[in-house]
Rosetta silent file (secondary structure, phi, psi, omega in degrees, C-alpha in Angstrom):
SEQUENCE: MVKTNLIEFLEDLEEQARELGFCAFGIACASEDPARAKGLDEWLAAGMHGSMGWMEERAHHRRSPQGLWPECRSVIALGMSYAPAHDPLALADAGTTGRISVYAQGADYHDTVKKALKHLARWIVAEGERRGLGTDGSGNGGPVGVKVFTDTAPVMEKPLGAAAGLGWQGKHTNMVSREHGSWLFLGEIYTTLELPVARPARDRCGSCSACQDACPTNAFPAPYKLDARRCISYLTIEHKGPVPEDLREGLGNRIYGCDDCLAACPWNKFAETAHRMKPFLPRAELTAPALADLLTLDDAGFRKLFSGSPIKRIGRDRMIRNCLYAAGNSGESALLEQVEPLLVDPDPVVAEAARWASTRLKAAT
SCORE:     score description
SCORE:     0.000 S_00000001
   1 L     0.000  -42.410 -177.326  161.407   80.627   80.795 S_00000001
   2 H   -65.865  -42.292 -178.806  160.076   84.098   81.795 S_00000001
   3 H   -59.510  -45.227 -176.358  160.557   85.315   78.181 S_00000001
   4 H   -66.163  -39.055  177.330  158.681   82.247   76.810 S_00000001
   5 H   -58.262  -45.602 -174.481  155.908   82.767   79.402 S_00000001
   6 H   -69.018  -38.598  175.381  155.567   86.430   78.359 S_00000001
   7 H   -59.158  -47.493  179.398  155.427   85.581   74.652 S_00000001
   8 H   -65.780  -34.603  178.479  152.757   83.032   75.198 S_00000001
   9 H   -67.952  -40.848 -179.472  150.862   85.402   77.427 S_00000001
  10 H   -69.288  -38.678  176.131  150.871   88.161   74.787 S_00000001
  11 H   -63.803  -46.857 -179.447  149.670   85.697   72.088 S_00000001
  12 H   -64.878  -39.035 -179.409  146.839   84.451   74.321 S_00000001
  13 H   -61.021  -49.076 -179.538  146.023   88.100   75.330 S_00000001
  14 H   -62.430  -36.787  176.656  145.664   89.235   71.761 S_00000001
  15 H   -62.239  -46.298  177.095  143.502   86.150   71.022 S_00000001
  16 H   -61.754  -40.373  178.565  141.193   87.004   74.045 S_00000001
  17 H   -58.291  -44.676 -176.464  140.988   90.555   72.824 S_00000001
  18 H   -71.973  -32.770  174.020  139.840   89.540   69.420 S_00000001
  19 H   -62.213  -28.911 -178.924  137.294   87.112   70.886 S_00000001
  20 L   -86.043   -7.501  174.403  135.838   90.054   72.751 S_00000001
  21 L   106.952    4.314  176.071  135.421   92.071   69.581 S_00000001
  22 L   -79.208  123.233 -178.054  138.611   94.151   69.496 S_00000001
  23 L  -101.310  -10.301  179.709  139.926   94.147   65.945 S_00000001
  24 E  -127.544  136.677 -173.751  143.000   96.305   66.733 S_00000001
  25 E  -145.236  135.911  172.466  145.616   95.496   69.399 S_00000001
  26 E  -167.880  169.868 -176.515  148.947   96.928   70.450 S_00000001
  27 E  -128.445  134.847  179.415  151.083   97.873   73.478 S_00000001
  28 E  -123.883  158.882  177.912  152.638  101.272   74.253 S_00000001
  29 E   -70.310  145.853  174.507  155.043  102.529   76.874 S_00000001
  30 L   -88.785   -7.749  178.925  153.583  104.232   79.920 S_00000001
  31 L   -76.046  169.844 -176.265  156.153  106.878   80.459 S_00000001
  32 L   -74.386  134.541  174.347  155.820  110.405   79.232 S_00000001
  33 L   -96.973  111.674 -173.946  156.556  111.159   75.593 S_00000001
  34 H   -55.798  -42.033 -177.050  158.064  114.736   75.575 S_00000001
  35 H   -68.533  -39.858  179.554  156.793  115.539   72.022 S_00000001
  36 H   -69.759  -39.697  177.965  153.269  114.322   72.822 S_00000001
  37 H   -67.337  -41.890  179.935  153.157  116.235   76.159 S_00000001
  38 H   -61.468  -43.603  179.023  154.467  119.366   74.413 S_00000001
  39 H   -58.823  -43.206  178.355  151.754  119.112   71.746 S_00000001
  40 H   -61.740  -47.445  179.080  149.076  118.890   74.412 S_00000001
  41 H   -56.401  -44.807  176.261  150.486  121.896   76.291 S_00000001
  42 H   -63.490  -42.887  177.738  150.534  124.003   73.160 S_00000001
  43 H   -60.529  -45.723  176.676  147.085  123.044   72.169 S_00000001
  44 H   -65.373  -44.913  179.204  145.668  124.001   75.598 S_00000001
  45 H   -55.140  -37.938  178.606  147.678  127.213   75.731 S_00000001
  46 L   -73.969   -9.147 -178.496  146.068  128.256   72.418 S_00000001
  47 L    75.217   16.934 -174.579  142.634  127.708   73.913 S_00000001
  48 L   -75.892   -2.959  173.678  141.637  125.222   71.181 S_00000001
  49 L   -83.204   -2.785  179.650  139.855  123.058   73.729 S_00000001
  50 L    59.273 -131.613 -175.710  137.073  125.613   73.978 S_00000001
  51 L   -89.735    8.170  178.537  134.924  125.168   77.034 S_00000001
  52 L   -80.032   73.443 -176.851  136.198  121.702   77.791 S_00000001
  53 H   -60.031  -27.283 -179.867  137.744  122.868   80.982 S_00000001
  54 H   -62.856  -27.272  176.246  138.429  119.407   82.272 S_00000001
  55 H   -62.141  -37.308  179.850  141.187  119.009   79.675 S_00000001
  56 H   -84.516  -35.583 -178.942  143.126  121.815   81.173 S_00000001
  57 H   -62.492  -37.055 -174.677  142.251  121.042   84.863 S_00000001
  58 L  -113.404   25.135  178.706  143.586  117.503   84.478 S_00000001
  59 H   -57.393  -31.815  175.029  146.344  118.101   81.953 S_00000001
  60 H   -68.992  -23.614  171.989  148.896  116.745   84.375 S_00000001
  61 H   -80.639  -34.365 -174.529  147.096  113.408   84.309 S_00000001
  62 H   -74.797  -24.185 -170.452  146.611  113.485   80.570 S_00000001
  63 L   -61.165  -33.248 -178.723  150.271  114.130   79.705 S_00000001
  64 L  -159.921  153.910  176.740  151.234  110.461   80.276 S_00000001
  65 H   -56.739  -36.215  178.254  149.772  107.196   81.697 S_00000001
  66 H   -75.532  -16.752  171.712  152.151  107.443   84.635 S_00000001
  67 H   -68.147  -31.468 -179.855  150.989  110.946   85.314 S_00000001
  68 H   -88.199  -37.580  179.602  147.584  109.493   85.953 S_00000001
  69 L  -145.773   97.905 -174.922  148.788  106.272   87.672 S_00000001
  70 L   -56.080  -30.184 -179.014  152.474  106.192   88.603 S_00000001
  71 L   -74.265  -11.701 -179.817  152.535  102.375   89.017 S_00000001
  72 L   -60.413  135.721  178.808  151.542  101.883   85.365 S_00000001
  73 L  -122.328  -23.003 -179.691  154.251  100.297   83.203 S_00000001
  74 E  -146.583  151.934  179.447  152.447   99.437   79.992 S_00000001
  75 E  -121.295  114.256  178.556  149.402  100.456   78.070 S_00000001
  76 E   -88.175  112.933 -175.090  147.375   97.871   76.125 S_00000001
  77 E   -98.635  131.667 -174.325  145.696   99.890   73.382 S_00000001
  78 E  -135.641  154.572 -177.275  142.629   98.411   71.699 S_00000001
  79 E  -137.059  138.547  171.914  140.218   99.334   68.972 S_00000001
  80 E  -115.581  136.286 -177.217  136.645   98.254   67.976 S_00000001
  81 E   -82.526  139.277  171.933  135.334   98.875   64.517 S_00000001
  82 L  -127.886   29.477 -177.952  132.053  100.735   63.831 S_00000001
  83 L   -52.485  124.360 -176.579  132.626  100.963   59.996 S_00000001
  84 L   -73.448  151.096  174.563  129.341  102.005   58.380 S_00000001
  85 L   -87.128  -17.439 -176.758  127.725  100.005   55.625 S_00000001
  86 L  -113.534  162.096  177.404  126.202  103.200   54.135 S_00000001
  87 L   -70.615  115.586 -174.991  127.665  106.489   52.940 S_00000001
  88 L   -60.674  -20.812 -174.388  127.880  108.764   56.028 S_00000001
  89 L  -100.227   13.346 -171.364  127.403  111.795   53.757 S_00000001
  90 L   -65.826  -29.272 -172.091  124.254  110.467   51.947 S_00000001
  91 L  -100.727   12.344 -177.202  121.906  112.906   53.779 S_00000001
  92 L   -52.676  -34.484 -175.403  124.030  116.015   53.221 S_00000001
  93 L  -105.756   10.133 -179.794  121.382  117.598   51.059 S_00000001
  94 L   -91.380   80.622 -170.969  118.290  116.305   52.914 S_00000001
  95 L   -54.595  -34.682 -174.307  117.331  119.609   54.567 S_00000001
  96 L   -90.109    1.049 -179.984  114.321  118.436   56.557 S_00000001
  97 E  -113.693  134.094  178.358  116.299  115.392   57.981 S_00000001
  98 L   -82.507  140.072 -175.724  118.746  115.549   60.805 S_00000001
  99 E  -100.748  122.465  173.138  122.177  114.005   60.392 S_00000001
 100 E  -109.053  133.007 -177.361  123.523  111.994   63.306 S_00000001
 101 L   -55.520  142.299 -176.549  127.164  110.864   63.388 S_00000001
 102 H   -49.588  -44.083 -175.895  127.621  107.218   62.528 S_00000001
 103 H   -63.894  -19.100 -175.629  129.083  106.365   65.877 S_00000001
 104 H  -107.413    9.215  179.339  126.011  107.448   67.704 S_00000001
 105 L   -82.213  -14.007  177.520  123.367  105.671   65.575 S_00000001
 106 L  -113.002 -148.919  178.646  123.679  102.527   67.539 S_00000001
 107 L   -67.772  160.656  176.909  124.216  101.570   71.241 S_00000001
 108 L   -65.445  120.706 -175.727  126.364  103.660   73.500 S_00000001
 109 H   -72.355  -20.240  174.490  129.848  102.541   72.702 S_00000001
 110 H   -55.574  -42.755 -176.230  131.001  103.453   76.235 S_00000001
 111 H   -70.177  -50.294 -176.446  129.015  100.570   77.638 S_00000001
 112 H   -59.593  -51.568 -175.621  130.019   98.063   74.899 S_00000001
 113 H   -66.651  -45.614 -176.801  133.767   98.932   74.924 S_00000001
 114 H   -66.695  -38.292  179.454  134.081   99.208   78.676 S_00000001
 115 H   -56.377  -49.607  178.195  132.318   95.845   79.252 S_00000001
 116 H   -64.143  -40.339  177.670  134.820   94.135   76.936 S_00000001
 117 H   -60.902  -44.251  178.128  137.730   96.039   78.544 S_00000001
 118 H   -60.860  -46.353 -177.403  136.748   94.855   82.068 S_00000001
 119 H   -60.926  -41.852 -175.918  136.362   91.257   80.901 S_00000001
 120 H   -69.270  -38.870  179.824  139.838   91.381   79.288 S_00000001
 121 H   -60.874  -41.867  178.863  141.343   93.145   82.417 S_00000001
 122 H   -64.449  -37.151  177.678  140.068   90.292   84.637 S_00000001
 123 H   -61.562  -42.831 -176.272  141.731   87.818   82.277 S_00000001
 124 H   -63.693  -43.231  177.665  145.028   89.708   82.473 S_00000001
 125 H   -61.133  -50.271 -175.108  145.016   89.668   86.268 S_00000001
 126 H   -64.707  -47.630 -176.374  144.105   86.044   86.561 S_00000001
 127 H   -78.541  -30.577  177.468  146.490   84.808   83.892 S_00000001
 128 H   -62.527  -43.651  178.538  149.286   87.243   84.669 S_00000001
 129 H   -75.175  -35.727 -179.593  149.406   86.022   88.298 S_00000001
 130 H   -66.346  -33.086 -178.871  148.861   82.409   87.405 S_00000001
 131 L   -90.061    3.742  175.740  151.799   82.535   84.995 S_00000001
 132 L    74.865   27.185 -176.648  154.061   84.357   87.516 S_00000001
 133 L   -98.333    1.969 -174.644  154.255   87.560   85.579 S_00000001
 134 H   -63.164  178.660  177.281  153.143   89.851   88.425 S_00000001
 135 H    59.716  -87.866 -177.899  154.845   92.658   90.262 S_00000001
 136 H  -128.778   20.316 -175.708  157.549   93.577   87.696 S_00000001
 137 H    69.394   21.737 -174.509  157.558   90.667   85.235 S_00000001
 138 L   -83.773  -11.317 -177.747  160.594   89.129   86.984 S_00000001
 139 L    89.011    7.448 -179.804  158.836   85.753   87.198 S_00000001
 140 L   -91.189    1.789  179.586  158.629   85.970   91.012 S_00000001
 141 L    80.904 -166.691 -177.462  154.872   86.283   90.920 S_00000001
 142 L   111.423  179.087 -174.234  152.823   88.847   92.840 S_00000001
 143 L   -74.603  154.544  175.645  149.824   90.956   92.049 S_00000001
 144 L  -116.488  121.333  176.506  148.919   92.346   88.671 S_00000001
 145 L   -99.179  140.982 -178.751  147.358   95.837   88.608 S_00000001
 146 E  -140.898  152.104  170.842  145.006   97.071   85.885 S_00000001
 147 E  -143.910  135.540 -176.940  142.853  100.074   85.100 S_00000001
 148 E  -112.710  145.682 -178.816  140.500  100.408   82.070 S_00000001
 149 E  -142.289  144.894  171.329  139.537  103.510   80.171 S_00000001
 150 L  -154.630   97.869  171.791  137.434  104.470   77.184 S_00000001
 151 L    68.766   -6.511 -175.925  136.895  108.128   76.427 S_00000001
 152 L  -117.751   17.472 -178.851  135.842  109.298   79.879 S_00000001
 153 L  -135.310  164.358 -179.301  139.178  109.813   81.663 S_00000001
 154 L   -73.668   74.534  178.844  142.253  112.087   81.167 S_00000001
 155 L  -126.495  129.330  177.663  143.860  109.684   78.663 S_00000001
 156 L   -83.313   76.327 -167.720  145.415  110.646   75.407 S_00000001
 157 H   -59.390  -51.021 -175.573  143.751  107.821   73.569 S_00000001
 158 H   -65.208  -46.518  173.486  144.651  108.632   69.952 S_00000001
 159 H   -64.022  -32.604  179.490  148.401  109.264   70.556 S_00000001
 160 H   -70.996  -40.154  175.494  148.663  106.167   72.692 S_00000001
 161 H   -61.283  -35.981  177.009  146.905  104.163   69.982 S_00000001
 162 H   -69.916  -41.986 -178.762  149.429  105.413   67.418 S_00000001
 163 H   -63.091  -32.658  179.134  152.308  104.638   69.737 S_00000001
 164 L   -83.859    1.567  172.724  150.904  101.098   70.089 S_00000001
 165 L    86.813   10.943  179.936  150.795  100.634   66.360 S_00000001
 166 L   -64.452  -31.696 -179.059  146.941  100.628   65.942 S_00000001
 167 L   173.328 -156.837 -179.794  147.250  103.293   63.270 S_00000001
 168 E  -133.067  158.128  171.655  148.420  106.931   63.045 S_00000001
 169 E   -77.398  112.519 -176.561  146.854  110.287   63.858 S_00000001
 170 L   -73.834 -175.464  179.656  145.744  111.678   60.588 S_00000001
 171 L   -67.831  -18.717  173.561  145.668  115.246   59.571 S_00000001
 172 L   -86.412    5.548 -179.294  142.185  115.493   61.052 S_00000001
 173 L    71.590   -0.802  173.984  143.822  114.345   64.361 S_00000001
 174 L   -87.094  167.008  175.998  141.734  111.167   64.514 S_00000001
 175 E   -72.260  138.647  173.440  143.062  107.660   64.359 S_00000001
 176 E  -124.999  126.668  179.287  143.557  106.186   60.876 S_00000001
 177 E  -113.683  139.271  173.864  144.104  102.425   60.411 S_00000001
 178 L   -62.135  -27.916 -177.877  145.273  100.703   57.184 S_00000001
 179 L  -100.120  -22.754 -170.864  142.719   97.991   57.877 S_00000001
 180 L  -127.369    8.382  175.337  139.843   99.785   59.480 S_00000001
 181 E    63.627 -135.501 -175.391  140.027  103.326   58.125 S_00000001
 182 L  -105.706   16.826 -171.808  138.818  106.053   60.465 S_00000001
 183 L  -111.410   79.483  178.604  136.131  104.075   62.176 S_00000001
 184 E  -134.952  130.915  165.920  137.587  102.780   65.494 S_00000001
 185 E   -88.979  134.880 -171.365  136.389  103.169   69.008 S_00000001
 186 E  -107.388  141.400  170.558  139.464  103.206   71.255 S_00000001
 187 E  -143.300  160.609 -177.074  139.958  101.755   74.791 S_00000001
 188 E  -135.668  146.811  172.107  143.012  101.233   76.985 S_00000001
 189 E  -118.514  109.143  171.817  144.072   98.894   79.726 S_00000001
 190 E   -80.963  136.727  179.460  146.791  100.368   81.993 S_00000001
 191 E  -138.410  153.940  175.365  148.761   97.651   83.730 S_00000001
 192 L   -81.104   -7.929  175.490  151.611   97.216   86.130 S_00000001
 193 L   -71.028  140.066  175.097  153.037   94.491   83.916 S_00000001
 194 L   -85.116   97.769 -170.618  156.123   95.289   82.009 S_00000001
 195 L  -110.685  150.559  175.328  155.183   94.305   78.483 S_00000001
 196 L   -64.005  131.936 -177.642  157.168   94.622   75.168 S_00000001
 197 L   -89.395  155.692  178.882  155.921   97.686   73.224 S_00000001
 198 L   -81.806  165.529  174.099  154.864   97.678   69.609 S_00000001
 199 L   -78.904  132.654  176.905  156.446   99.690   66.819 S_00000001
 200 L   -60.381  151.683  178.747  154.583  102.943   66.414 S_00000001
 201 L   -72.038  148.650  177.702  152.465  103.208   63.250 S_00000001
 202 L   -93.547  137.979  178.106  153.910  105.290   60.325 S_00000001
 203 L   -64.884  122.997 -176.266  152.072  108.296   59.158 S_00000001
 204 L  -120.891   22.027  179.828  150.652  107.471   55.702 S_00000001
 205 L   -73.854  -28.211  179.605  148.675  110.689   54.986 S_00000001
 206 L    55.808 -135.459 -177.242  151.303  111.957   52.517 S_00000001
 207 L   -94.389    6.651  179.493  150.153  114.948   50.600 S_00000001
 208 L   -68.333  142.176  177.981  146.514  114.207   50.931 S_00000001
 209 L  -130.607   22.635 -173.998  144.305  117.020   52.324 S_00000001
 210 H   -56.114  -44.569 -173.690  140.845  115.426   51.783 S_00000001
 211 H   -70.158  -41.765 -179.546  139.893  115.624   55.478 S_00000001
 212 H   -60.606  -48.788 -175.533  141.041  119.343   55.750 S_00000001
 213 H   -65.206  -27.110 -173.055  139.158  120.267   52.638 S_00000001
 214 H   -81.966  -15.494 -173.321  135.961  118.581   53.730 S_00000001
 215 L   -69.153  120.311 -177.114  135.483  120.491   57.038 S_00000001
 216 L   -71.018  -20.493  179.946  132.469  122.758   56.680 S_00000001
 217 L  -114.945   14.234  175.460  133.600  125.196   59.399 S_00000001
 218 L    53.769   52.775 -178.666  137.394  125.316   58.729 S_00000001
 219 L   -81.597   -1.775 -176.146  138.266  123.725   62.063 S_00000001
 220 L  -112.884  101.570 -178.132  141.741  122.843   61.063 S_00000001
 221 L   -71.324  -16.227  177.656  144.116  125.841   61.247 S_00000001
 222 E  -164.736  157.829  172.279  146.917  123.446   60.013 S_00000001
 223 L   -52.379  138.375  177.756  147.351  119.800   59.283 S_00000001
 224 L    70.047   16.168  177.950  147.324  117.716   62.426 S_00000001
 225 E  -136.925  120.695  179.403  145.829  120.500   64.488 S_00000001
 226 L  -110.935  130.121  173.405  142.138  120.829   65.387 S_00000001
 227 L   -92.890   96.032 -173.979  140.560  123.986   66.780 S_00000001
 228 H   -58.030  -23.743 -176.409  137.630  122.412   68.747 S_00000001
 229 H   -67.819  -15.531  176.768  135.933  125.775   68.949 S_00000001
 230 H  -108.516   -3.537 -170.970  135.130  125.451   65.224 S_00000001
 231 L   -83.167  132.245 -177.825  134.528  121.686   65.117 S_00000001
 232 H   -67.357  -33.313  176.070  130.915  120.636   64.532 S_00000001
 233 H   -61.479  -44.641  177.162  131.215  117.642   66.884 S_00000001
 234 H   -63.665  -47.927 -171.962  132.321  119.906   69.700 S_00000001
 235 H   -62.401  -40.069 -174.124  129.666  122.555   68.870 S_00000001
 236 H   -92.613  -11.012 -178.372  126.731  120.145   68.752 S_00000001
 237 H  -113.904  -53.124 -177.226  127.864  117.867   71.637 S_00000001
 238 H   -88.154  -34.100 -175.907  130.101  119.653   74.172 S_00000001
 239 L   -76.667  127.028 -168.930  129.285  123.259   73.721 S_00000001
 240 L   -89.283  -37.219 -174.163  126.521  124.316   76.043 S_00000001
 241 L   -84.158 -163.369  175.043  125.615  127.873   74.988 S_00000001
 242 L   -70.519  144.036  176.294  124.510  129.374   71.709 S_00000001
 243 L   -75.675  134.850 -179.972  126.680  128.422   68.709 S_00000001
 244 L   -49.693  138.991 -172.567  128.455  131.532   67.264 S_00000001
 245 H   -66.487  -29.681 -177.824  126.192  132.853   64.452 S_00000001
 246 H   -71.217  -12.190 -178.573  129.049  132.797   61.910 S_00000001
 247 H  -103.610  -13.203 -170.060  129.342  129.000   62.383 S_00000001
 248 H   -63.688  -42.869 -175.203  125.598  128.106   62.344 S_00000001
 249 H   -64.695  -37.258  177.729  125.211  127.866   58.568 S_00000001
 250 H   -64.141  -21.226  176.277  128.172  125.467   58.425 S_00000001
 251 H   -66.895  -22.942  178.430  126.355  123.084   60.672 S_00000001
 252 L    61.481 -131.568  177.585  123.953  122.269   57.799 S_00000001
 253 L  -109.802   30.305  175.444  121.577  119.607   58.998 S_00000001
 254 E   -84.220  121.573 -171.574  124.002  118.013   61.400 S_00000001
 255 E  -115.241   -8.174  173.913  122.331  117.661   64.806 S_00000001
 256 E  -159.797  106.106  177.869  124.831  115.405   66.644 S_00000001
 257 L    76.940 -173.951 -178.324  128.437  115.109   65.662 S_00000001
 258 L  -155.520  134.145  176.227  129.975  115.259   62.224 S_00000001
 259 L  -105.827    0.230 -165.848  131.472  112.602   59.981 S_00000001
 260 H   -60.050  -48.278 -175.747  132.801  114.755   57.129 S_00000001
 261 H   -68.749  -34.606  178.769  136.531  114.724   57.847 S_00000001
 262 H   -69.498  -44.675 -174.377  136.413  110.991   58.695 S_00000001
 263 H   -69.236  -22.601 -177.557  134.319  110.024   55.710 S_00000001
 264 L   -75.719  -17.032 -170.783  136.656  111.939   53.307 S_00000001
 265 L   -72.405  126.430 -176.198  139.684  109.782   54.249 S_00000001
 266 H   -62.548  -26.289  178.963  140.742  107.510   51.365 S_00000001
 267 H   -62.179  -20.083  177.650  141.853  104.813   53.771 S_00000001
 268 H   -61.027  -18.087  174.724  138.219  103.959   54.533 S_00000001
 269 H   -61.326  -11.679 -178.355  138.055  101.983   51.370 S_00000001
 270 H  -100.375  -11.552  177.105  139.814   99.201   53.223 S_00000001
 271 L   -68.535  134.485  178.980  137.381   99.201   56.187 S_00000001
 272 L  -115.148  132.325 -179.816  135.159   96.210   56.343 S_00000001
 273 H   -69.069  -14.225 -178.720  131.786   96.153   58.048 S_00000001
 274 H   -65.651  -17.473  177.363  132.319   92.483   58.907 S_00000001
 275 H   -89.983   -2.600 -176.507  134.438   93.668   61.937 S_00000001
 276 E   -75.349  138.711  176.496  131.679   95.839   63.302 S_00000001
 277 L   -76.083  140.099 -178.647  130.134   94.773   66.624 S_00000001
 278 H   -52.151  -37.531  179.389  126.406   94.036   66.589 S_00000001
 279 H   -63.046  -20.761 -176.515  125.588   96.758   69.235 S_00000001
 280 H   -89.159    0.784  172.643  126.912   99.361   66.815 S_00000001
 281 L   -61.207  139.421 -173.517  124.439   98.581   64.098 S_00000001
 282 L   -70.933  142.419  175.418  122.313  101.697   63.471 S_00000001
 283 L   -79.204  137.717 -170.432  118.935  102.008   64.917 S_00000001
 284 H   -60.302  -39.800 -175.978  116.368  102.668   62.182 S_00000001
 285 H   -75.738   -6.049  178.433  114.852  105.724   63.954 S_00000001
 286 H  -109.676    0.390 -176.203  118.342  107.376   64.269 S_00000001
 287 H   -87.462  -27.714  176.568  119.579  106.953   60.709 S_00000001
 288 L  -155.189   65.906 -172.641  117.347  109.680   59.176 S_00000001
 289 L   -74.383  139.488  176.455  115.172  111.369   61.842 S_00000001
 290 E   -73.946  132.407 -179.818  112.780  114.054   60.602 S_00000001
 291 H   -60.080  -39.325 -176.720  113.465  117.488   62.073 S_00000001
 292 H   -60.120  -34.863 -179.651  109.702  118.155   62.361 S_00000001
 293 H   -76.055  -42.788 -178.030  109.377  115.148   64.736 S_00000001
 294 H   -65.305  -34.932 -179.855  112.506  116.003   66.778 S_00000001
 295 L   -68.559  -11.431  179.174  111.458  119.633   67.316 S_00000001
 296 L  -101.464    6.724 -178.401  108.338  118.548   69.163 S_00000001
 297 L   -74.408  132.977  166.143  110.153  116.445   71.818 S_00000001
 298 L   -93.142 -175.456 -173.422  109.773  117.261   75.438 S_00000001
 299 H   -64.065  -43.188 -177.956  112.269  115.873   78.004 S_00000001
 300 H   -66.705  -37.741  176.296  110.397  112.600   78.468 S_00000001
 301 H   -67.545  -40.344  174.329  110.110  112.041   74.693 S_00000001
 302 H   -59.852  -46.371  179.345  113.781  112.814   74.286 S_00000001
 303 H   -62.098  -36.155  175.824  114.762  110.382   76.939 S_00000001
 304 H   -69.903  -42.981 -178.717  112.656  107.657   75.454 S_00000001
 305 H   -65.700  -39.553 -173.793  113.852  108.124   71.904 S_00000001
 306 L  -100.404   15.479  177.758  117.521  108.282   72.904 S_00000001
 307 L   -62.452  130.432 -179.032  117.528  105.643   75.576 S_00000001
 308 L    78.200    8.863  178.522  120.700  103.570   75.486 S_00000001
 309 L  -108.855  149.497  175.915  122.288  106.045   73.023 S_00000001
 310 H   -60.056  -24.184 -175.448  125.337  108.296   73.684 S_00000001
 311 H   -62.504  -28.014 -173.945  123.086  111.161   72.501 S_00000001
 312 H   -56.653  -29.722 -174.380  121.069  111.043   75.712 S_00000001
 313 H   -72.041  -14.401 -178.565  123.836  112.678   77.658 S_00000001
 314 H   -85.673  -16.974  177.778  123.537  116.097   75.903 S_00000001
 315 H    87.863  162.641 -177.656  119.947  116.454   77.073 S_00000001
 316 H   -61.655  -48.727 -169.499  116.706  117.649   75.420 S_00000001
 317 H   -63.296  -45.114 -176.422  117.573  121.401   75.291 S_00000001
 318 H   -69.494  -33.349 -179.200  120.958  121.030   73.450 S_00000001
 319 H   -67.710  -44.673  179.274  119.390  118.599   70.989 S_00000001
 320 H   -61.125  -45.282  178.766  116.448  120.982   70.257 S_00000001
 321 H   -53.612  -47.992  178.684  118.980  123.805   69.875 S_00000001
 322 H   -59.421  -44.677  179.669  120.864  121.756   67.249 S_00000001
 323 H   -64.755  -34.843  175.913  117.610  120.867   65.398 S_00000001
 324 H   -62.401  -42.128 -179.573  116.673  124.549   65.313 S_00000001
 325 H   -65.242  -37.234 -179.092  119.871  125.443   63.632 S_00000001
 326 H   -67.030  -44.518  178.695  119.324  122.603   61.127 S_00000001
 327 H   -60.107  -43.794  176.397  115.722  123.862   60.535 S_00000001
 328 H   -61.496  -28.974 -178.251  117.037  127.388   59.931 S_00000001
 329 H   -87.016  -15.319 -173.103  119.519  126.055   57.417 S_00000001
 330 H   -71.965  -28.182 -174.291  116.843  123.907   55.572 S_00000001
 331 L    73.320    8.274 -177.971  115.002  126.692   53.741 S_00000001
 332 L   -97.631   98.620 -177.877  111.833  124.707   54.359 S_00000001
 333 H   -62.252  -18.604  176.569  109.234  127.124   55.603 S_00000001
 334 H   -56.929  -29.257 -177.504  106.916  124.255   56.514 S_00000001
 335 H   -73.721   -7.779  177.536  109.076  123.763   59.574 S_00000001
 336 H   -60.820  -23.449  178.561  107.919  127.121   61.013 S_00000001
 337 H   -63.331  -32.951  179.285  104.956  125.102   62.467 S_00000001
 338 H   -91.654  -30.931 -179.864  107.361  123.334   64.694 S_00000001
 339 H   -71.147  -45.696 -172.566  109.821  126.198   65.201 S_00000001
 340 H   -62.904  -37.825  174.004  107.537  128.963   66.353 S_00000001
 341 H   -56.732  -22.140 -175.179  106.241  127.274   69.467 S_00000001
 342 H   -85.706   -5.515  177.948  109.856  127.125   70.689 S_00000001
 343 H   -62.529  -21.365  175.253  110.153  130.891   70.612 S_00000001
 344 H  -114.201   27.594  176.830  108.881  130.866   74.180 S_00000001
 345 L   -61.369  144.267 -177.852  110.763  127.822   75.320 S_00000001
 346 L   -60.929  -29.058 -179.999  111.861  127.996   78.958 S_00000001
 347 L   -81.496  112.480 -174.445  115.472  127.458   77.926 S_00000001
 348 H   -61.462  -25.093  173.725  116.862  130.799   76.691 S_00000001
 349 H   -70.016  -39.616  175.817  119.353  129.150   74.321 S_00000001
 350 H   -62.832  -46.340 -178.813  116.534  127.196   72.689 S_00000001
 351 H   -59.736  -43.710  179.922  114.409  130.264   72.447 S_00000001
 352 H   -66.223  -39.830  178.276  117.218  132.295   70.822 S_00000001
 353 H   -60.893  -35.611  178.080  117.866  129.481   68.348 S_00000001
 354 H   -62.527  -38.824  179.724  114.194  129.441   67.530 S_00000001
 355 H   -63.940  -46.236  179.753  114.296  133.190   66.823 S_00000001
 356 H   -62.900  -44.506  179.019  117.199  132.644   64.461 S_00000001
 357 H   -66.928  -39.174  178.836  115.574  129.803   62.654 S_00000001
 358 H   -60.372  -48.761 -179.952  112.228  131.590   62.338 S_00000001
 359 H   -56.357  -46.783 -179.357  113.971  134.666   60.868 S_00000001
 360 H   -65.391  -43.631 -177.243  115.864  132.504   58.342 S_00000001
 361 H   -68.413  -35.391  176.216  112.821  130.468   57.336 S_00000001
 362 H   -69.724  -34.283  177.318  110.678  133.550   56.867 S_00000001
 363 H   -68.773  -26.498 -179.919  113.327  135.136   54.723 S_00000001
 364 L   -80.760   -8.022 -177.603  113.408  132.066   52.536 S_00000001
 365 L   -85.288    0.000    0.000  109.697  132.126   51.637 S_00000001
């Protein structure tokens, strides 16, 4: 009876997840995986996390779900598609246009994914207890514990997604799905329920090196290993100070994130935009913003333009810094009109980026 109840519960759970917009579903074990923990320790020891100190400070929580929450017994791993309808690399040569990563062109995924996770978690608690699956799954009833996460906690989301069968971590270290390509937002529900785990996904990268070859800043010292200190997503989003000069040219016109390694993956040909949630549809003003307009933004203008977007969290100064690097790479001297007023910007990082851009643009004339 308990087994029958559990099977029916899992079937209903997956159906609920899909109704909430999750197109990928699986279950992983909550205990520590020695190989996964070892990989994390080695990556941190090599300093490849850059200035993301929180990864090192809470590594003991990140190593395993039970390291964060000892009562956890299972991890429900979920994915939402944000597969783009357009070519993410289409603006690569549009020097006066800023390129924003596909995932950030719509609404903030944190809000959309977490809302759905919380809804599903409430269903798990109510139905798990109603069906007598609480405590330890013995059928004796009792409480069901849950915690939800998406990108903002010490959770190894991609390895857990792979363990749950959502896909595999490709050579670019991101999740790759046979059905959804590289375009998945991930979320997890930790639970005290003892649930049957899925079979881990098989790595299907083979001899392909497309993602490695596509990286403009050589951020992959080896397949399956990312040095965040050279990654454009890290540099434009997480890194607070000046970007090292030897990496600035590689930024091109990317002003928030980078899609190059993801877009290069051949598995994306199977991704269908039909699975994409409506909030992730791109906002017209974020698909091809003009650098000349962005460079004139003050704090109020920045907040207004990026309201409801994940971009808002980096603040005006970091965005202007990124836009100045893009301007300096453009070769378009007309942008000096917007660049030169920023030479005296109150933020020293912005002012230094303006000097770099101005020097580059004057040399190009």
